Steps between C-alpha positions, in 0.01 A plus 500: 500500500481403131208742452684783675822446308324463165292818537802697616714380208225591251471844657875564485518374141228748399683787672827426324314440173354850517848636562627326188200622299557866592880509496515677161302791644759538777792594276470877558494694827140617456396147406683338791395753768162633382370252244521774236249714700222303330369263769118473515266550799452134594872418498586823684227456763600140570870599501419769759300259715737206485799725573307639797401170660760228549606242757575797726125564519373142485750350744661784697235768537187282495654274765641767732217753480228237485639365828528847653170655388276203420224556245552877512818442298268480196495882516859490379388327180218750454746787550733342245217489246359850560819697573777285358321416174198722427643832625849418372365459147274807524763731652812379319400306189423768241744765624788253534444368150484848342787665686747211484434461128539877449838517675598156369553355844548123526547465876395681818856631568506627141172683573648671806813604314313651203189637672704683765802585283755327720686191383626456856142411595505236227812340644379517860159356412656211306722409796206516742289283269771239452591473869149488644345271242739228619333429839159492330627245249651294782162502675329369186756219467452410863122486472481286189767263626309432821197396295715273284653352812149422625368367168800299377705427813799662330745678736452879513851572367446292186165671436656846517778407257259338251269804506789740441623305196152475348438872551828588332422285193145626471583873518826496305333333201205729435523818708184694584275359226568144617438612856167660409378199303600262777338731756169459320524120515616512860221741594233261376653222712501733803132593457379141481751379757411738781126429466557123506735514800264716709211265425709197600629653826153616609352160411763331719387722790132416455403797282528877529262544796663224703850632424405852613339361818820307581704815444274702733559252783877543499660696786682825434881497514613473862154393621407156625121520489340415163236706330665840447353512151760757393624297206152482346413872531496769231817680609682238708712543812723782366324738255788752490758234423267369230478850350882518479510175303226623265693822432831320441363232269252724313654845467844353438416375149490860374866550588656171396701501173388152393131594543502848347700366204188315382344834403800585280429209267121503457372587153269801545249681722209274404705200612565671834124531566442130430812401694373690806188285523680172430779570750257596779285188460813285494625659825165456677499128428869420554598735783163483674506122472856466633440706814157349558661156487780608735241620751422136583864419579437475876276198444816302423787407728777758464852398401752601764851602395728279717777760495290789635206326664267735313233434240643462149255727321622398156395142576138578596349485151699188399373334819143585398546349155700187576186297579332577166467232227799461270322659204426814702854514637622487141264789421633696799857444389411623150312796649796616707746412227295713259480794737864485595662446163312798357611719790858375479507564126377854552750568780808371322403670173450832681830471685708403198347766274549767763865415555569475125315807375548733799849413622707317239359648176371839604412661169548874490154646460400847394252646744146528362506876532818519292369305202313684231216254448470384862645153444833352599753421232628164624597305189714204600674269258370146461834362618482694829137393545597135473785555743262652754271199477796267557606702807145487636496122462830469686373726778186288531724205596697721741185632669354150535826372651502769771132441581569127515772549762258698719220248449726214608554676832204737543555747785132530598146403410379552143266779610788696656717455189220648291441779754863611477496487120166672444563756774828622351391490136153649531611733779762645265311486167124519561453869587739656244380270220128553559528874567742537209227379264249759626674799659734728309633641826694191611868595526817300452601559863169356625564175308844469661342569840242224449769252391689573823180480704378163368833319497631670814199414716497138385876445542523678838207299633659178373844581651336591831346154523157597364360698796216580258356188341632489137140487373397815688832667420438441129152652524640807682771539233243496218248741652772728641653547155213727389550776761876472445466569125240773553688692769842478333347600164358816657836592655747402225584662161244437226576314176519681166138590416531460124662160538228376736227634268662310213483176700133553589404562137433127472172547691349756261 
């Protein structure tokens, strides 16, 4: 216990120390939200990866989908690396950086409002982002607190409260630059931690071959005879369900404000190329390792929720790790703490900046096509800039408080919380954002239609008692957004051609 407490205190002291070190750079809006648009490839790549993978993945998803699909759940990690990291950087990185800098966009709602010449889109997008980032944040709190409960024997409620306070201090002090620097430190811990934990778990089962053999002997769900082998096969017992999870967790990153925002702040195109490689390798190790580890969850006795009589999926990974030596448990706690605090920092920073810049202080912008030199005249006094930063810091505390209330009484499993959040956000934002970077023909009406589609499908499914699994519903919302934008764009009035051409000048 002394080892665990000491390592955790050192880790937290470093995080807060970085916040204090970078606080001077967080005095302006650009400094607080984007790190001055001068964050290098290593910091950006690690910030992308650590924001992507949190306790939701390590505890919630790895446990639930490892139990459901066995070793085939490792495909989810591979999909996260190839689609969620590699393709996300290739498809979005350069174009996002150039266009958002050209139209002086600081947030995704700001992008929608300026790119499609409708400030109503900016308001709607900011509300959607704020509302649906809350369940995701609650899921992260829930995941990390369960690991702390396992490692320190501290009641879940206390863990959630402690994490929320630490996150508030850490983000409020230094803004995005502190987050990026801490993400780099946290990412290194995650890389070493996941390798060490996998090695320890496999060793406890007699090695990789023996662990796979044990998994192959387990009966399928509902069967009594052993030896189905389904949990040790390439595609597992439910390939189509597995595909839905891969789509949700991989494609979704391209439509999430807190993920796309990383491309706003990177220094230049050369940094994007290096960041692409770094981010992909990071995802292969961390995501692939998490799901590979979760695939062995059935070799351990499941924890049954006494209230429902069903398996408590969020307790599967903690049950796997509780028998490890104290030093490794301390490493696991630091691993999940690293992953989760970086994700929490990104979520609360995105939410507070969106509410401040896109709802409370909506600066009146000239449209790019109406400005002589193609830039936006948005000179704001230093006093107003400082006021915006103060408002963002207050909203960070507000956002954390709401998420804390949900985390203290979570309505469903972590995986379902994330499915609802990602489904609504990426279902609404993914298609119009991606197509808006490439296709001049996207219309304002098609963006509104996709907002209604993504949020409407998710909310209706939730109110109806989730007749479609939230994971699959989220995947449908994301993929379905593309035909919605395409069809409505063909049928609705086109945007002003000169104005659109002015926006796309940034690619010449």
